Backbone and ligand atoms as CSV (ligand in chain L), in Angstrom:
chain,resi,resn,atom,element,x,y,z
A,1,UNK,N,N,-16.887,50.451,17.990
A,1,UNK,CA,C,-16.137,50.223,16.770
A,1,UNK,C,C,-14.990,49.280,17.089
A,2,UNK,N,N,-14.235,49.599,18.100
A,2,UNK,CA,C,-13.026,48.833,18.449
A,2,UNK,C,C,-13.422,47.438,18.894
A,3,UNK,N,N,-14.489,47.359,19.653
A,3,UNK,CA,C,-14.899,45.984,20.137
A,3,UNK,C,C,-15.332,45.110,18.960
A,4,UNK,N,N,-16.084,45.755,18.045
A,4,UNK,CA,C,-16.500,44.957,16.868
A,4,UNK,C,C,-15.301,44.414,16.082
A,5,UNK,N,N,-14.251,45.184,16.035
A,5,UNK,CA,C,-13.099,44.832,15.270
A,5,UNK,C,C,-12.413,43.623,15.993
A,6,UNK,N,N,-12.355,43.655,17.283
A,6,UNK,CA,C,-11.780,42.509,18.053
A,6,UNK,C,C,-12.594,41.274,17.821
A,7,UNK,N,N,-13.934,41.439,17.870
A,7,UNK,CA,C,-14.828,40.315,17.665
A,7,UNK,C,C,-14.566,39.718,16.253
A,8,UNK,N,N,-14.440,40.563,15.272
A,8,UNK,CA,C,-14.224,40.123,13.941
A,8,UNK,C,C,-12.919,39.316,13.861
A,9,UNK,N,N,-11.911,39.844,14.577
A,9,UNK,CA,C,-10.634,39.221,14.485
A,9,UNK,C,C,-10.704,37.827,15.180
A,10,UNK,N,N,-11.411,37.797,16.314
A,10,UNK,CA,C,-11.499,36.551,17.019
A,10,UNK,C,C,-12.280,35.513,16.182
A,11,UNK,N,N,-13.333,36.009,15.472
A,11,UNK,CA,C,-14.125,35.181,14.694
A,11,UNK,C,C,-13.294,34.541,13.527
A,12,UNK,N,N,-12.442,35.417,12.945
A,12,UNK,CA,C,-11.590,34.958,11.883
A,12,UNK,C,C,-10.622,33.924,12.304
A,13,UNK,N,N,-10.054,34.151,13.534
A,13,UNK,CA,C,-9.124,33.171,14.089
A,13,UNK,C,C,-9.788,31.850,14.303
A,14,UNK,N,N,-11.057,31.988,14.880
A,14,UNK,CA,C,-11.757,30.737,15.179
A,14,UNK,C,C,-12.092,29.927,13.877
A,15,UNK,N,N,-12.455,30.702,12.819
A,15,UNK,CA,C,-12.739,30.026,11.561
A,15,UNK,C,C,-11.499,29.392,11.001
A,16,UNK,N,N,-10.408,30.122,11.075
A,16,UNK,CA,C,-9.127,29.510,10.598
A,16,UNK,C,C,-8.729,28.249,11.365
A,17,UNK,N,N,-8.924,28.343,12.689
A,17,UNK,CA,C,-8.568,27.184,13.525
A,17,UNK,C,C,-9.496,25.978,13.237
A,18,UNK,N,N,-10.821,26.310,13.014
A,18,UNK,CA,C,-11.752,25.224,12.652
A,18,UNK,C,C,-11.347,24.562,11.359
A,19,UNK,N,N,-11.041,25.407,10.376
A,19,UNK,CA,C,-10.629,24.805,9.067
A,19,UNK,C,C,-9.377,24.005,9.218
A,20,UNK,N,N,-8.456,24.532,10.004
A,20,UNK,CA,C,-7.159,23.849,10.164
A,20,UNK,C,C,-7.401,22.465,10.786
A,21,UNK,N,N,-8.183,22.506,11.866
A,21,UNK,CA,C,-8.452,21.215,12.567
A,21,UNK,C,C,-9.269,20.231,11.679
A,22,UNK,N,N,-10.154,20.850,10.900
A,22,UNK,CA,C,-10.936,20.080,9.982
A,22,UNK,C,C,-10.072,19.313,8.993
A,23,UNK,N,N,-9.107,20.063,8.397
A,23,UNK,CA,C,-8.195,19.456,7.455
A,23,UNK,C,C,-7.338,18.372,8.124
A,24,UNK,N,N,-6.923,18.679,9.339
A,24,UNK,CA,C,-6.108,17.697,10.040
A,24,UNK,C,C,-6.905,16.408,10.260
A,25,UNK,N,N,-8.142,16.614,10.686
A,25,UNK,CA,C,-9.002,15.418,10.975
A,25,UNK,C,C,-9.256,14.621,9.748
A,26,UNK,N,N,-9.584,15.359,8.609
A,26,UNK,CA,C,-9.829,14.629,7.370
A,26,UNK,C,C,-8.606,13.879,6.937
A,27,UNK,N,N,-7.406,14.452,7.062
A,27,UNK,CA,C,-6.198,13.755,6.703
A,27,UNK,C,C,-5.991,12.493,7.526
A,28,UNK,N,N,-6.270,12.627,8.826
A,28,UNK,CA,C,-6.069,11.481,9.691
A,28,UNK,C,C,-7.067,10.330,9.302
A,29,UNK,N,N,-8.313,10.737,9.044
A,29,UNK,CA,C,-9.266,9.726,8.684
A,29,UNK,C,C,-8.944,9.036,7.365
A,30,UNK,N,N,-8.413,9.845,6.443
A,30,UNK,CA,C,-7.991,9.263,5.198
A,30,UNK,C,C,-6.928,8.271,5.413
A,31,UNK,N,N,-5.925,8.637,6.205
A,31,UNK,CA,C,-4.785,7.727,6.505
A,31,UNK,C,C,-5.283,6.386,7.147
A,32,UNK,N,N,-6.184,6.567,8.114
A,32,UNK,CA,C,-6.685,5.374,8.783
A,32,UNK,C,C,-7.429,4.469,7.829
A,33,UNK,N,N,-8.268,5.159,6.956
A,33,UNK,CA,C,-8.989,4.350,5.991
A,33,UNK,C,C,-8.079,3.688,4.973
A,34,UNK,N,N,-7.056,4.349,4.573
A,34,UNK,CA,C,-6.103,3.767,3.618
A,34,UNK,C,C,-5.415,2.537,4.254
A,35,UNK,N,N,-5.046,2.691,5.494
A,35,UNK,CA,C,-4.382,1.658,6.165
A,35,UNK,C,C,-5.329,0.433,6.324
A,36,UNK,N,N,-6.553,0.724,6.661
A,36,UNK,CA,C,-7.483,-0.362,6.853
A,36,UNK,C,C,-7.732,-1.107,5.445
A,37,UNK,N,N,-7.804,-0.355,4.403
A,37,UNK,CA,C,-8.049,-0.927,3.132
A,37,UNK,C,C,-6.850,-1.807,2.758
A,38,UNK,N,N,-5.678,-1.278,3.022
A,38,UNK,CA,C,-4.412,-2.052,2.651
A,38,UNK,C,C,-4.373,-3.348,3.445
A,39,UNK,N,N,-4.766,-3.223,4.754
A,39,UNK,CA,C,-4.716,-4.432,5.549
A,39,UNK,C,C,-5.718,-5.463,5.095
A,40,UNK,N,N,-6.904,-4.969,4.769
A,40,UNK,CA,C,-7.936,-5.907,4.255
A,40,UNK,C,C,-7.438,-6.603,2.965
A,41,UNK,N,N,-6.820,-5.821,2.095
A,41,UNK,CA,C,-6.330,-6.403,0.840
A,41,UNK,C,C,-5.304,-7.458,1.102
A,42,UNK,N,N,-4.362,-7.116,2.045
A,42,UNK,CA,C,-3.273,-8.057,2.339
A,42,UNK,C,C,-3.879,-9.312,2.911
A,43,UNK,N,N,-4.932,-9.159,3.770
A,43,UNK,CA,C,-5.541,-10.359,4.391
A,43,UNK,C,C,-6.216,-11.211,3.252
A,44,UNK,N,N,-6.832,-10.540,2.309
A,44,UNK,CA,C,-7.509,-11.251,1.247
A,44,UNK,C,C,-6.437,-11.977,0.420
A,45,UNK,N,N,-5.344,-11.358,0.088
A,45,UNK,CA,C,-4.333,-11.924,-0.804
A,45,UNK,C,C,-3.669,-13.116,-0.103
A,46,UNK,N,N,-3.543,-13.046,1.196
A,46,UNK,CA,C,-2.882,-14.155,1.914
A,46,UNK,C,C,-3.808,-15.337,2.274
A,47,UNK,N,N,-5.027,-15.175,1.765
A,47,UNK,CA,C,-6.020,-16.194,2.131
A,47,UNK,C,C,-5.938,-17.448,1.204
A,48,UNK,N,N,-5.320,-17.290,0.045
A,48,UNK,CA,C,-5.281,-18.434,-0.906
A,48,UNK,C,C,-4.431,-19.547,-0.401
A,49,UNK,N,N,-5.037,-20.744,-0.471
A,49,UNK,CA,C,-4.310,-21.961,-0.080
A,49,UNK,C,C,-3.843,-21.900,1.364
A,50,UNK,N,N,-4.715,-21.506,2.211
A,50,UNK,CA,C,-4.349,-21.344,3.614
A,50,UNK,C,C,-4.422,-22.590,4.374
A,51,UNK,N,N,-3.557,-22.763,5.340
A,51,UNK,CA,C,-3.674,-23.899,6.249
A,51,UNK,C,C,-4.474,-23.505,7.488
A,52,UNK,N,N,-4.451,-24.407,8.438
A,52,UNK,CA,C,-5.236,-24.202,9.622
A,52,UNK,C,C,-4.477,-23.208,10.610
A,53,UNK,N,N,-3.215,-23.120,10.421
A,53,UNK,CA,C,-2.446,-22.329,11.387
A,53,UNK,C,C,-2.658,-20.839,11.205
A,54,UNK,N,N,-2.715,-20.152,12.313
A,54,UNK,CA,C,-2.878,-18.710,12.196
A,54,UNK,C,C,-1.577,-18.054,11.841
A,55,UNK,N,N,-1.590,-17.191,10.800
A,55,UNK,CA,C,-0.382,-16.644,10.346
A,55,UNK,C,C,-0.119,-15.306,11.119
A,56,UNK,N,N,1.198,-15.160,11.419
A,56,UNK,CA,C,1.571,-13.883,12.056
A,56,UNK,C,C,2.425,-13.066,11.132
A,57,UNK,N,N,1.736,-12.311,10.211
A,57,UNK,CA,C,2.415,-11.605,9.195
A,57,UNK,C,C,3.236,-10.409,9.706
A,58,UNK,N,N,2.840,-9.886,10.821
A,58,UNK,CA,C,3.492,-8.634,11.253
A,58,UNK,C,C,4.946,-8.914,11.714
A,59,UNK,N,N,5.237,-10.116,12.158
A,59,UNK,CA,C,6.558,-10.373,12.782
A,59,UNK,C,C,7.659,-10.499,11.703
A,60,UNK,N,N,7.289,-10.755,10.423
A,60,UNK,CA,C,8.315,-10.951,9.402
A,60,UNK,C,C,8.913,-9.708,8.937
A,61,UNK,N,N,9.840,-9.122,9.712
A,61,UNK,CA,C,10.443,-7.918,9.316
A,61,UNK,C,C,11.877,-8.152,8.762
A,62,UNK,N,N,12.115,-7.889,7.517
A,62,UNK,CA,C,13.386,-8.067,6.968
A,62,UNK,C,C,13.716,-9.495,6.514
A,63,UNK,N,N,12.838,-10.423,6.835
A,63,UNK,CA,C,13.092,-11.810,6.402
A,63,UNK,C,C,12.753,-12.013,4.985
A,64,UNK,N,N,13.174,-13.109,4.487
A,64,UNK,CA,C,12.857,-13.443,3.105
A,64,UNK,C,C,11.370,-13.941,3.036
A,65,UNK,N,N,10.668,-13.547,1.972
A,65,UNK,CA,C,9.295,-13.994,1.827
A,65,UNK,C,C,9.291,-15.414,1.423
A,66,UNK,N,N,8.642,-16.218,2.181
A,66,UNK,CA,C,8.605,-17.658,1.852
A,66,UNK,C,C,7.240,-18.179,1.603
A,67,UNK,N,N,7.177,-19.254,0.935
A,67,UNK,CA,C,5.817,-19.901,0.744
A,67,UNK,C,C,5.110,-19.358,-0.453
A,68,UNK,N,N,4.450,-18.217,-0.238
A,68,UNK,CA,C,3.583,-17.664,-1.289
A,68,UNK,C,C,4.373,-17.128,-2.454
A,69,UNK,N,N,5.484,-16.522,-2.186
A,69,UNK,CA,C,6.235,-15.863,-3.211
A,69,UNK,C,C,6.720,-16.834,-4.295
A,70,UNK,N,N,6.588,-16.449,-5.540
A,70,UNK,CA,C,7.079,-17.336,-6.593
A,70,UNK,C,C,8.575,-17.048,-6.850
A,71,UNK,N,N,9.196,-18.071,-7.318
A,71,UNK,CA,C,10.591,-17.914,-7.702
A,71,UNK,C,C,10.773,-17.144,-8.973
A,72,UNK,N,N,11.661,-16.197,-8.934
A,72,UNK,CA,C,11.863,-15.332,-10.113
A,72,UNK,C,C,13.176,-15.692,-10.768
A,73,UNK,N,N,13.115,-15.753,-12.060
A,73,UNK,CA,C,14.282,-16.009,-12.793
A,73,UNK,C,C,14.531,-14.958,-13.880
A,74,UNK,N,N,15.780,-14.650,-14.137
A,74,UNK,CA,C,16.067,-13.621,-15.092
A,74,UNK,C,C,16.256,-14.185,-16.486
A,75,UNK,N,N,15.589,-13.585,-17.405
A,75,UNK,CA,C,15.705,-14.001,-18.775
A,75,UNK,C,C,17.053,-13.550,-19.323
A,76,UNK,N,N,17.907,-14.484,-19.840
A,76,UNK,CA,C,19.148,-14.028,-20.328
A,76,UNK,C,C,19.094,-13.234,-21.630
A,77,UNK,N,N,17.958,-13.301,-22.309
A,77,UNK,CA,C,17.874,-12.581,-23.549
A,77,UNK,C,C,17.410,-11.140,-23.333
A,78,UNK,N,N,16.444,-10.945,-22.492
A,78,UNK,CA,C,15.897,-9.606,-22.342
A,78,UNK,C,C,16.190,-9.015,-20.961
A,79,UNK,N,N,16.682,-9.844,-20.046
A,79,UNK,CA,C,17.041,-9.335,-18.731
A,79,UNK,C,C,15.852,-9.095,-17.840
A,80,UNK,N,N,14.671,-9.475,-18.285
A,80,UNK,CA,C,13.497,-9.281,-17.435
A,80,UNK,C,C,13.339,-10.388,-16.435
A,81,UNK,N,N,12.851,-10.056,-15.297
A,81,UNK,CA,C,12.589,-11.080,-14.302
A,81,UNK,C,C,11.166,-11.564,-14.446
A,82,UNK,N,N,11.077,-12.929,-14.633
A,82,UNK,CA,C,9.767,-13.499,-14.782
A,82,UNK,C,C,9.587,-14.617,-13.770
A,83,UNK,N,N,8.350,-15.012,-13.516
A,83,UNK,CA,C,8.095,-16.077,-12.616
A,83,UNK,C,C,8.573,-17.391,-13.216
A,84,UNK,N,N,9.251,-18.216,-12.386
A,84,UNK,CA,C,9.827,-19.449,-12.876
A,84,UNK,C,C,8.668,-20.368,-13.396
A,85,UNK,N,N,7.597,-20.318,-12.748
A,85,UNK,CA,C,6.459,-21.198,-13.198
A,85,UNK,C,C,5.528,-20.315,-14.027
A,86,UNK,N,N,5.316,-20.832,-15.271
A,86,UNK,CA,C,4.428,-20.099,-16.140
A,86,UNK,C,C,5.075,-18.880,-16.715
A,87,UNK,N,N,6.375,-18.968,-17.010
A,87,UNK,CA,C,7.040,-17.835,-17.588
A,87,UNK,C,C,6.694,-17.746,-19.083
A,88,UNK,N,N,6.583,-16.524,-19.551
A,88,UNK,CA,C,6.149,-16.305,-20.946
A,88,UNK,C,C,7.316,-15.666,-21.704
A,89,UNK,N,N,7.381,-16.015,-22.992
A,89,UNK,CA,C,8.446,-15.466,-23.791
A,89,UNK,C,C,8.199,-13.987,-24.062
A,90,UNK,N,N,9.379,-13.293,-24.103
A,90,UNK,CA,C,9.272,-11.875,-24.349
A,90,UNK,C,C,9.200,-11.540,-25.806
A,91,UNK,N,N,9.391,-12.574,-26.642
A,91,UNK,CA,C,9.300,-12.398,-28.099
A,91,UNK,C,C,10.638,-12.448,-28.790
A,92,UNK,N,N,11.685,-12.344,-28.029
A,92,UNK,CA,C,13.037,-12.367,-28.653
A,92,UNK,C,C,13.381,-13.875,-28.980
A,93,UNK,N,N,14.278,-13.945,-30.024
A,93,UNK,CA,C,14.660,-15.276,-30.449
A,93,UNK,C,C,15.418,-16.014,-29.417
A,94,UNK,N,N,16.336,-15.296,-28.686
A,94,UNK,CA,C,17.121,-16.009,-27.712
A,94,UNK,C,C,16.371,-16.318,-26.400
A,95,UNK,N,N,15.166,-15.890,-26.301
A,95,UNK,CA,C,14.409,-16.071,-25.094
A,95,UNK,C,C,14.125,-17.557,-24.846
A,96,UNK,N,N,14.507,-18.130,-23.732
A,96,UNK,CA,C,14.376,-19.543,-23.457
A,96,UNK,C,C,12.955,-19.942,-23.095
A,97,UNK,N,N,12.133,-18.953,-22.874
A,97,UNK,CA,C,10.804,-19.311,-22.408
A,97,UNK,C,C,9.889,-19.460,-23.605
A,98,UNK,N,N,8.949,-20.360,-23.502
A,98,UNK,CA,C,8.009,-20.558,-24.542
A,98,UNK,C,C,6.684,-19.963,-24.154
A,99,UNK,N,N,5.976,-19.473,-25.116
A,99,UNK,CA,C,4.732,-19.021,-24.672
A,99,UNK,C,C,4.192,-17.962,-25.529
L,1,ZN,ZN,ZN,12.966,-12.988,-22.560
């Protein structure tokens, strides 16, 4: 009787441990997959109008984004930031942008 109880307890602990490690593993795989997807997306996005030089995107920490980033201007009428090139009107009369 007593031995069976110990076995049951051990089995329960083993099951709990297995579930715990399973969740941990799944979470880690999810994180890795997310990071991979994000990296792939970033690589695809940075592919437009590329030159021959290999880009080192990881080194740019805290620096201003140059090249690809569009210049943003603030609309004096609505206060919204829009791209300087191809800006569209927000619909207000004072809005300087046409579109
Ligand atoms: Zn506006």
